[in-house]
C-alpha positions as MATLAB code, in Angstrom:
seq = 'XXXXXXXXXXXXXXXXXXXXXXXXXXXXXXXXXXXXXXXXXXXXXXXXXXXXXXXXXXXXXXXXXXXXXXXXXXXXXXXXXXXXXXXXXXXXXXXXXXXXXXXXXXXXXXXXXXXXXXXXXXXXXXXXXXXXXXXXXXXXXXXXXXXXXXXXXXXXXXXXXXXXXXXXXXXXXXXXXXXXXXXXXXXXXXXXXXXXXXXXXXXXXXXXXXXXXXXXXXXXXXXXXXXXXXXXXXXXXXXXXXXXXXXXXXXXXXXXXXXXXXXXXXXXXXXXXXXXXXXXXXXXXXXXXXXXXXXXXXXXXXXXXXXXXXXXXXXXXXXXXXXXXXXXXXXXXXXXXXXXXXXXXXXXXXXXXXXXXXXXXXXXXXXXXXXXXXXXXXXXXXXXXX';
ca = [
      87.398  130.180  167.893;
      90.064  132.866  168.505;
      90.550  135.000  165.393;
      93.898  136.335  164.168;
      94.711  139.376  162.216;
      96.196  137.688  159.120;
      95.796  140.808  157.002;
      98.456  143.476  157.764;
      97.707  147.206  158.216;
      99.648  147.756  154.868;
      97.247  145.283  153.099;
      94.165  146.976  154.638;
      95.400  150.281  153.278;
      95.906  148.611  149.928;
      92.321  147.242  149.976;
      91.073  150.806  150.493;
      92.632  151.792  147.154;
      91.593  148.696  145.314;
      89.657  148.936  142.037;
      88.318  145.798  140.278;
      89.709  145.248  136.754;
      88.943  142.212  134.705;
      88.715  141.071  131.114;
      86.297  138.371  129.966;
      86.684  137.522  126.251;
      85.108  134.075  126.347;
      82.275  133.901  123.686;
      80.286  131.384  125.767;
      80.408  133.729  128.731;
      79.774  136.978  126.731;
      77.007  135.702  124.356;
      75.240  132.942  126.448;
      75.968  132.998  130.105;
      76.000  136.701  130.887;
      72.523  137.307  129.320;
      71.329  134.292  131.231;
      72.789  135.593  134.474;
      71.359  139.066  133.839;
      67.907  137.485  133.806;
      68.554  135.307  136.842;
      69.750  138.111  139.018;
      66.516  140.071  138.476;
      64.710  137.215  140.246;
      66.712  137.618  143.506;
      65.440  139.796  146.272;
      67.347  143.027  146.673;
      67.983  142.250  150.396;
      69.968  139.172  149.545;
      73.725  139.641  150.229;
      76.119  138.796  147.358;
      78.508  136.867  149.677;
      75.546  134.690  150.694;
      74.968  133.873  147.061;
      78.588  133.061  146.704;
      78.681  130.836  149.743;
      75.455  129.010  148.726;
      76.952  128.150  145.326;
      80.136  126.848  146.974;
      78.101  124.641  149.381;
      76.335  123.108  146.364;
      79.799  121.804  145.294;
      80.602  120.619  148.795;
      77.198  118.783  148.895;
      77.968  117.134  145.536;
      81.406  115.989  146.886;
      79.739  114.648  150.062;
      77.038  112.752  148.103;
      79.653  111.082  145.929;
      81.869  110.376  148.877;
      79.044  108.382  150.467;
      78.311  106.335  147.298;
      81.820  106.173  145.825;
      84.359  106.964  148.411;
      87.290  105.064  146.746;
      86.327  105.823  143.153;
      85.497  102.232  142.195;
      81.695  102.526  141.712;
      81.749  103.287  137.997;
      83.909  100.280  137.270;
      82.602   97.039  135.713;
      81.102   94.693  138.381;
      80.702   97.285  141.045;
      77.529   98.873  142.534;
      77.060  102.044  140.616;
      76.099  105.442  141.960;
      72.306  105.808  141.820;
      70.885  107.858  138.907;
      69.291  110.453  141.226;
      72.708  111.328  142.617;
      73.974  112.145  139.077;
      70.819  114.272  138.457;
      71.470  116.085  141.765;
      75.173  116.512  140.849;
      74.260  118.058  137.522;
      71.742  120.431  138.968;
      74.021  121.331  141.917;
      77.022  121.990  139.665;
      74.966  124.155  137.346;
      73.463  126.009  140.319;
      76.917  126.587  141.764;
      78.150  127.931  138.388;
      75.083  130.184  138.027;
      75.375  131.599  141.552;
      79.083  132.217  140.992;
      78.082  134.261  137.888;
      75.316  136.291  139.479;
      76.953  137.214  142.854;
      78.851  140.081  141.260;
      75.836  141.288  139.406;
      73.825  141.270  142.622;
      76.518  143.309  144.296;
      76.410  145.984  141.581;
      72.557  145.828  141.537;
      72.505  146.519  145.255;
      75.430  148.968  145.355;
      77.244  146.658  147.831;
      80.449  145.854  145.912;
      83.442  145.707  148.187;
      86.935  144.139  147.942;
      85.702  141.593  150.520;
      83.201  140.276  147.963;
      85.797  139.731  145.335;
      88.258  138.038  147.811;
      85.494  135.843  149.251;
      84.399  134.821  145.726;
      87.825  134.028  144.388;
      88.979  132.427  147.603;
      86.085  129.945  147.531;
      86.739  129.365  143.772;
      90.317  128.233  144.636;
      88.917  125.720  147.080;
      86.160  124.610  144.742;
      88.695  123.210  142.320;
      89.296  120.047  144.405;
      85.584  119.459  144.899;
      84.502  119.498  141.339;
      87.551  117.593  140.045;
      86.964  114.835  142.633;
      83.249  114.709  141.822;
      83.690  114.451  138.054;
      86.260  111.640  138.639;
      83.488  109.434  139.911;
      81.953  109.420  136.415;
      84.867  107.453  135.065;
      86.451  106.078  138.205;
      89.724  104.167  138.564;
      88.849  100.833  136.934;
      89.849   99.583  133.535;
      87.491  101.986  131.873;
      88.679  104.932  133.984;
      91.967  106.632  134.867;
      94.359  105.763  137.643;
      94.279  107.670  140.976;
      97.855  108.830  140.233;
      96.788  110.199  136.867;
      93.923  112.019  138.494;
      96.348  113.478  141.055;
      98.306  115.091  138.232;
      95.106  116.148  136.449;
      94.089  117.851  139.666;
      97.345  119.764  139.686;
      96.784  120.877  136.032;
      93.475  122.416  137.197;
      95.102  124.022  140.205;
      97.922  125.417  138.143;
      95.364  126.755  135.591;
      93.548  128.561  138.427;
      96.603  130.166  139.931;
      97.857  131.326  136.525;
      94.968  133.857  136.373;
      95.892  135.406  139.763;
      99.646  135.341  138.863;
      98.657  137.435  135.840;
      96.736  139.905  137.942;
      99.645  140.002  140.532;
     101.838  141.143  137.634;
      99.528  143.161  135.383;
      96.803  144.408  137.783;
      94.112  142.875  135.444;
      92.311  139.597  135.963;
      92.031  137.898  132.637;
      89.116  135.332  133.198;
      90.192  131.917  131.797;
      88.114  130.454  128.905;
      88.320  126.927  130.255;
      86.251  127.579  133.402;
      82.921  128.365  131.666;
      83.398  125.572  129.128;
      84.297  122.974  131.745;
      81.424  123.836  134.112;
      78.769  123.556  131.396;
      80.339  120.402  130.083;
      80.465  118.782  133.589;
      76.853  119.621  134.236;
      75.830  117.975  130.984;
      77.948  114.914  131.642;
      76.348  114.394  134.967;
      72.863  114.494  133.454;
      73.855  112.203  130.579;
      75.293  109.778  133.103;
      71.910  109.733  135.044;
      69.980  109.009  131.869;
      72.154  106.359  130.044;
      74.336  105.077  132.872;
      78.109  104.940  133.441;
      78.365  102.112  130.974;
      78.114  104.687  128.181;
      81.524  105.817  129.064;
      82.961  102.403  128.709;
      82.730  102.430  124.883;
      85.409  103.977  122.728;
      84.487  107.191  120.919;
      86.254  106.004  117.839;
      89.094  103.466  117.192;
      90.662  102.980  120.577;
      89.996  106.524  121.884;
      87.834  106.396  125.070;
      85.864  109.177  126.830;
      88.416  109.011  129.690;
      91.052  110.002  127.145;
      88.994  112.980  125.965;
      88.529  113.925  129.585;
      92.286  113.948  130.067;
      93.051  115.666  126.764;
      90.435  118.413  127.503;
      92.007  119.246  130.843;
      95.689  119.111  129.752;
      94.985  120.600  126.262;
      93.059  123.578  127.670;
      96.101  124.396  129.893;
      98.726  124.203  127.174;
      96.789  125.547  124.175;
      94.695  128.278  125.760;
      95.326  129.110  129.463;
      99.123  129.121  129.692;
      99.788  130.754  126.269;
      97.295  133.565  127.040;
      98.718  134.163  130.462;
     102.278  134.372  129.201;
     101.137  136.623  126.447;
      99.282  139.057  128.781;
     102.230  139.219  131.126;
     104.705  139.724  128.221;
     102.470  142.454  126.780;
     102.476  144.276  130.150;
     106.276  143.951  130.246;
     106.628  145.337  126.661;
     104.298  148.238  127.576;
     106.350  149.008  130.738;
     103.215  148.359  132.892;
     104.425  145.238  134.615;
     103.890  145.772  138.369;
     106.884  143.678  139.538;
     110.494  144.986  139.319;
     112.287  141.759  138.536;
     111.843  138.153  137.403;
     112.276  136.996  140.885;
     109.485  139.202  142.195;
     107.226  138.276  139.264;
     107.682  134.514  139.968;
     107.190  134.741  143.775;
     103.582  133.547  143.639;
     104.694  130.207  142.210;
     107.174  129.329  145.051;
     104.707  128.076  147.614;
     102.465  126.104  145.103;
     105.623  124.548  143.611;
     106.762  123.458  147.105;
     103.313  122.009  147.836;
     103.552  120.103  144.548;
     106.900  118.766  145.348;
     105.940  117.749  148.900;
     102.677  116.011  147.912;
     104.384  114.285  144.947;
     107.162  113.031  147.135;
     104.532  111.697  149.540;
     102.627  109.691  146.911;
     105.888  108.536  145.108;
     107.751  107.368  148.347;
     104.781  106.335  150.407;
     105.553  103.093  152.240;
     101.899  102.021  151.977;
     101.052  103.547  148.576;
      98.728  106.048  150.327;
      97.185  107.580  147.185;
      95.883  104.110  146.228;
      94.503  103.509  149.668;
      93.003  107.011  150.375;
      92.895  109.001  147.158;
      89.829  111.110  148.065;
      91.306  112.313  151.363;
      94.710  112.908  149.716;
      93.085  115.034  146.985;
      91.171  116.959  149.643;
      94.282  117.704  151.637;
      96.223  118.868  148.559;
      93.331  120.982  147.277;
      92.703  122.653  150.661;
      96.374  123.404  151.229;
      96.522  124.882  147.669;
      93.466  127.090  148.422;
      95.157  128.392  151.559;
      98.306  129.297  149.643;
      96.239  130.857  146.766;
      94.070  132.958  149.074;
      97.217  134.645  150.447;
      98.258  135.426  146.959;
      94.820  136.933  146.226;
      95.116  139.130  149.299;
      98.541  140.324  148.081;
      97.462  141.116  144.474;
      94.234  142.874  145.644;
      96.206  144.977  148.275;
      99.108  145.576  145.890;
     101.616  144.161  148.421;
     104.550  141.798  148.034;
     103.737  138.013  147.995;
     105.697  136.035  150.539;
     107.832  133.310  148.996;
     106.873  130.678  151.586;
     103.501  129.788  153.140;
     103.941  128.862  156.765;
     101.544  125.943  156.398;
     104.171  124.139  154.320;
     106.740  124.034  157.075;
     104.849  121.484  159.232;
     103.795  119.640  156.054;
     107.476  119.218  155.205;
     108.000  117.470  158.586;
     104.896  115.301  158.006;
     106.164  114.191  154.593;
     109.620  113.565  155.938;
     108.193  111.519  158.791;
     106.111  109.417  156.394;
     108.681  108.750  153.562;
     111.320  107.805  156.205;
     109.155  104.894  157.181;
     108.868  106.133  160.730;
     105.040  105.917  160.815;
     104.591  103.114  158.156;
     101.898  101.361  160.172;
     100.015  104.529  160.863;
     100.408  106.453  157.535;
      96.671  106.384  156.901;
      96.060  107.843  160.372;
      98.722  110.494  159.776;
      97.036  111.527  156.517;
      93.630  111.888  158.228;
      95.085  113.935  161.051;
      97.089  116.181  158.669;
      94.062  116.627  156.513;
      92.050  117.685  159.525;
      94.732  120.144  160.559;
      94.830  121.692  157.078;
      91.070  121.964  156.945;
      90.932  123.684  160.418;
      93.823  126.035  159.575;
      92.279  127.098  156.277;
      88.773  127.543  157.734;
      90.262  129.547  160.671;
      92.255  131.675  158.118;
      89.128  132.247  155.995;
      86.843  133.208  158.895;
      89.514  135.459  160.385;
      90.173  137.419  157.149;
      86.387  137.764  156.432;
      85.812  139.121  160.013;
      88.854  141.442  159.770;
      87.788  142.949  156.372;
      84.145  143.127  157.496;
      85.230  145.178  160.504;
      87.529  147.326  158.347;
      84.851  148.216  155.808;
      82.129  148.443  158.554;
      79.860  145.825  156.765;
      78.357  142.424  157.593;
      79.693  139.693  155.358;
      76.301  137.950  154.809;
      73.826  140.828  155.265;
      73.250  144.269  153.495;
      72.451  145.896  156.848;
      75.149  148.108  158.365;
      76.619  147.125  161.731;
      75.661  150.488  163.269;
      72.159  150.494  161.916;
      69.054  149.528  163.865;
];
């Protein structure tokens, strides 16, 4: 695989000056999870590279996604009259999700413990976090499914975008303030999802069929929790933090246009993907929801990783991600009816292209920064050591 230099010399210089700055005010994180992670990290060998911990946690989420893809590819398995996902899969999903969450919490502690903290570690962590969004959203969807007792695949598509928007808000804040304000919703959602998986394994998906009270179902609580967290916690706090920086004359960007640049590419991705599902000749999101979600989530991660590079290197965010140019042509080709009989094939091919482009981007950036800082990405040994 030929590797490109995606990170510019200006950005490399910016990484040399980078200092990590974050605020975590979530009581669950401060009083419960951090003490737990502090105990866990002591069990890890000091030769274990933090990035390897990060990558292992991410792969637990991918494994959960793969397992549920095998047993519930089209999100029907939890519906009445369908063959349900085996209980052991839900147990595995609960354990894998909590392990992924735990490893995501201890990787930074391991870095400080072994004096191996680098900007590459933070970029690698947050870059994989941006990709993880689509894997855990798709996985938890299998609990409720798309039947009468679940939510529609179109509703899930918009809920996925709520999660993606919540994620990018934090990095938009940092792009404008220089401080990463860790969202409260992340810790609460990961603990809740892990518990839901285990409950599902013990009592079965039929438990979620019953209304909580009156005509309010668990699927409605699922929807309200995701949307409510965005509009009552994440968005207000993000706007407050950016406004506070503006009021204190510490806002990093010089104009409203520059401040909003990070939203341009995600907004275009949302428009393109929404046009596709709305004007699809074959109603593609009904036929291939899992693949469509994977394509959108991966393209979003690619866009977001480029924003993270810019905010960490203190460089200007580009208004347009080049990946969205060919996607515009693909969407235009589809909604014009030109490939009506082959729309599913087009989706699979485009998803494969997006996956390959994103993996190539990630590998290239990791290699470039590893060379720049004279480190190995997955080992604490130095390249020039014996």
